[in-house]
C-alpha positions as CSV (number, residue, x, y, z in Angstrom):
1,M,-23.9,38.1,-7.0
2,N,-22.3,40.2,-4.3
3,K,-25.1,42.6,-4.6
4,Q,-27.5,39.9,-4.0
5,G,-25.5,38.5,-1.3
6,V,-25.5,41.9,0.5
7,K,-29.2,42.3,0.0
8,M,-30.1,39.0,1.5
9,K,-28.0,39.6,4.6
10,K,-29.6,42.8,5.3
11,T,-33.0,41.3,4.8
12,S,-32.1,38.7,7.5
13,L,-30.8,41.2,9.8
14,W,-33.8,43.3,9.6
15,A,-36.1,40.4,10.4
16,G,-34.1,39.4,13.3
17,V,-34.5,43.1,14.9
18,L,-38.1,42.9,14.2
19,F,-38.4,39.7,16.2
20,L,-36.5,41.0,19.1
21,L,-38.5,44.2,19.2
22,F,-41.6,42.1,19.2
23,A,-40.4,39.6,21.6
24,L,-39.1,42.0,24.4
25,P,-42.1,42.7,26.4
26,Q,-42.6,39.0,26.9
27,G,-39.4,38.6,28.8
28,Y,-38.4,40.0,32.3
29,A,-35.4,41.9,33.4
30,A,-33.6,41.2,36.6
31,N,-35.3,44.1,38.1
32,Q,-39.0,43.0,37.3
33,G,-41.4,40.7,38.9
34,K,-44.4,38.8,38.0
35,V,-47.5,38.9,40.5
36,T,-50.4,36.6,39.7
37,F,-53.9,37.0,41.5
38,S,-56.6,34.4,42.1
39,G,-59.8,34.5,44.3
40,K,-63.4,33.5,44.3
41,V,-66.5,35.5,45.0
42,L,-68.9,33.8,47.3
43,A,-72.6,34.6,47.3
44,A,-74.1,35.3,50.8
45,R,-76.2,32.2,51.9
46,L,-78.9,31.7,54.4
47,C,-78.0,29.7,57.6
48,N,-80.2,26.8,59.0
49,I,-82.2,27.6,62.1
50,T,-81.6,24.9,64.6
51,T,-84.4,22.9,65.7
52,E,-84.2,24.0,69.2
53,T,-84.6,27.6,68.0
54,A,-87.2,27.2,65.3
55,G,-90.6,27.8,66.8
56,K,-89.2,28.7,70.0
57,T,-91.5,30.1,72.8
58,I,-90.1,32.4,75.3
59,D,-91.7,32.4,78.8
60,L,-91.4,35.9,80.0
61,G,-92.7,34.9,83.5
62,R,-94.7,37.2,85.8
63,V,-94.3,40.8,87.0
64,R,-96.5,43.0,89.2
65,S,-98.4,46.0,87.6
66,H,-96.9,48.5,90.1
67,Q,-93.2,47.6,88.8
68,F,-93.8,49.9,85.8
69,T,-92.7,53.3,86.6
70,G,-94.1,55.3,83.6
71,E,-94.7,55.2,79.9
72,G,-91.8,53.8,77.9
73,T,-90.3,51.8,80.7
74,T,-89.6,48.2,80.9
75,V,-89.9,45.6,83.6
76,G,-88.5,42.0,83.9
77,G,-85.9,40.5,81.5
78,T,-85.7,37.0,80.2
79,D,-82.7,35.9,78.0
80,F,-82.9,33.8,75.1
81,T,-80.6,32.1,72.5
82,L,-81.0,32.0,68.8
83,S,-78.8,29.3,67.0
84,V,-78.2,28.7,63.6
85,R,-76.0,26.2,61.8
86,N,-74.9,25.1,58.1
87,C,-73.8,28.6,57.3
88,G,-71.2,27.4,54.7
89,E,-68.1,27.3,56.9
90,M,-67.3,25.7,60.4
91,P,-68.2,28.2,63.1
92,N,-65.3,29.8,64.5
93,M,-64.8,33.1,66.4
94,N,-62.7,34.8,63.5
95,N,-65.7,34.7,61.1
96,T,-68.8,35.9,63.4
97,H,-68.7,39.4,61.8
98,R,-69.8,37.6,58.4
99,L,-73.0,36.9,60.0
100,K,-75.9,39.3,59.2
101,Y,-79.1,39.0,61.2
102,Y,-82.5,40.4,60.2
103,F,-85.7,40.7,62.5
104,V,-89.1,41.4,61.4
105,S,-92.7,41.3,62.6
106,P,-96.0,42.8,61.6
107,Y,-96.6,43.6,65.0
108,I,-94.0,46.1,65.5
109,F,-95.0,49.6,66.4
110,A,-93.2,52.9,67.1
111,R,-94.5,55.1,69.9
112,V,-93.3,58.6,70.6
113,V,-92.7,58.8,74.3
114,N,-94.2,61.8,76.5
115,G,-94.7,63.6,73.1
116,N,-90.8,63.9,72.5
117,F,-90.3,63.0,69.0
118,A,-86.5,62.7,69.9
119,N,-87.6,59.5,72.0
120,I,-89.2,57.2,69.4
121,Q,-89.1,53.7,70.9
122,Y,-90.2,50.5,69.1
123,Y,-91.9,47.5,70.7
124,L,-93.8,44.5,69.7
125,K,-97.7,44.9,70.2
126,N,-99.6,42.6,72.3
127,T,-101.4,40.1,70.1
128,V,-103.7,38.7,72.7
129,Q,-107.0,40.0,71.5
130,D,-109.1,39.7,74.7
131,S,-106.5,40.9,77.1
132,V,-107.5,44.1,78.8
133,N,-104.0,45.3,78.7
134,R,-103.6,44.7,75.0
135,D,-102.9,48.5,74.3
136,S,-101.0,49.3,77.5
137,V,-98.3,46.5,77.6
138,G,-95.9,45.4,74.7
139,I,-92.7,43.6,74.5
140,Q,-89.3,44.9,73.5
141,I,-86.3,42.9,72.5
142,F,-82.7,43.8,73.4
143,A,-79.3,42.6,72.6
144,K,-77.4,41.2,75.1
145,E,-73.9,41.2,74.1
146,G,-71.5,42.7,71.4
147,S,-71.5,46.5,70.4
148,E,-75.0,46.6,70.7
149,A,-75.5,45.3,74.0
150,G,-78.3,47.2,76.0
151,K,-79.9,48.7,73.1
152,V,-83.3,47.7,71.7
153,I,-83.2,45.6,68.5
154,N,-84.6,47.4,65.4
155,I,-87.3,45.0,64.2
156,T,-88.9,46.0,61.1
157,Q,-92.2,45.4,59.2
158,Q,-90.6,44.7,56.1
159,T,-90.7,41.3,54.7
160,L,-87.4,39.1,55.2
161,P,-84.9,40.2,52.7
162,T,-83.6,37.7,50.0
163,D,-79.9,39.0,50.2
164,T,-77.7,41.3,52.4
165,T,-78.2,44.4,50.5
166,A,-81.4,45.4,52.7
167,G,-80.8,47.7,55.4
168,S,-81.7,47.6,59.1
169,G,-79.6,44.2,59.6
170,Y,-77.0,43.3,62.3
171,S,-73.6,41.8,62.0
172,G,-72.8,39.0,64.5
173,T,-70.1,41.2,65.9
174,Q,-73.0,43.7,66.8
175,L,-74.8,41.2,68.5
176,G,-72.2,39.4,70.2
177,A,-72.4,36.1,68.1
178,K,-70.6,33.1,69.5
179,A,-69.2,30.0,67.8
180,K,-70.3,27.1,69.8
181,G,-69.4,23.6,68.3
182,D,-71.4,23.4,64.9
183,T,-73.5,26.6,65.6
184,F,-73.4,30.4,65.8
185,D,-75.3,31.4,68.8
186,I,-76.7,34.9,70.0
187,T,-78.3,35.9,73.1
188,L,-81.0,38.6,73.3
189,T,-83.6,39.9,76.1
190,A,-87.2,40.1,76.1
191,K,-88.8,42.7,78.4
192,F,-92.1,43.9,79.1
193,Y,-92.8,47.4,77.8
194,A,-95.1,50.0,79.3
195,V,-97.0,51.7,76.2
196,T,-99.1,53.8,78.6
197,A,-98.4,55.7,82.1
198,G,-99.7,54.3,85.3
199,S,-100.2,50.9,86.5
200,S,-103.8,50.4,86.7
201,D,-104.2,49.1,82.9
202,K,-101.2,46.7,83.2
203,A,-102.7,43.5,84.3
204,G,-103.4,40.8,81.9
205,K,-101.8,38.2,79.5
206,V,-99.2,39.5,76.9
207,A,-97.8,37.7,73.7
208,S,-96.3,38.4,70.6
209,E,-94.0,37.4,67.9
210,M,-91.3,38.0,65.5
211,T,-89.4,36.3,62.6
212,F,-85.6,36.3,61.9
213,E,-83.2,35.0,59.5
214,V,-79.3,34.9,59.4
215,F,-77.1,35.4,56.2
216,Y,-73.5,34.4,55.9
217,E,-71.3,36.5,53.6
């Protein structure tokens, strides 16, 4: 009887030790802490183009042909604003960097200026079919503000992307996007562009177009 009693006590003690060994990792010592993480991954979404911006026509005004000083030079300068809303969050200046702008056009052309392949300039071709300056004058679009201020906007011939993995886009910071009420606004500048040298072939009507979209990520 004593032997059985001793055996039962040993069995109970061993079971208790096993329980403690398995339970120990679930507890926390005084020098341990637990950190819990949570978050959410949001997909980039397209912003809505405002009614005032959609289908906008920019009047570049009139300039004189003699104002062109050479191939690859620009004349004039008309500022215009592109506005978007419903991007997913209320616009504020702390999230303009989350905007991604893309510009495309079937009329974008690249030109080597004065035979210098280090000086390749992109411009929108004149689409007025019967204009005598169709091949001598185009339009260039420049960033007005942001880190790209004064630089020509890179418009591509590709179709508008379906997400932000495509290259050639600009962040809101690069284009100086501003939060105004319920919209994000950027200002760009359109200028007449001399495709050829001289001024005798510059007179005539000029028109072109581009399409853009804005993602918020």
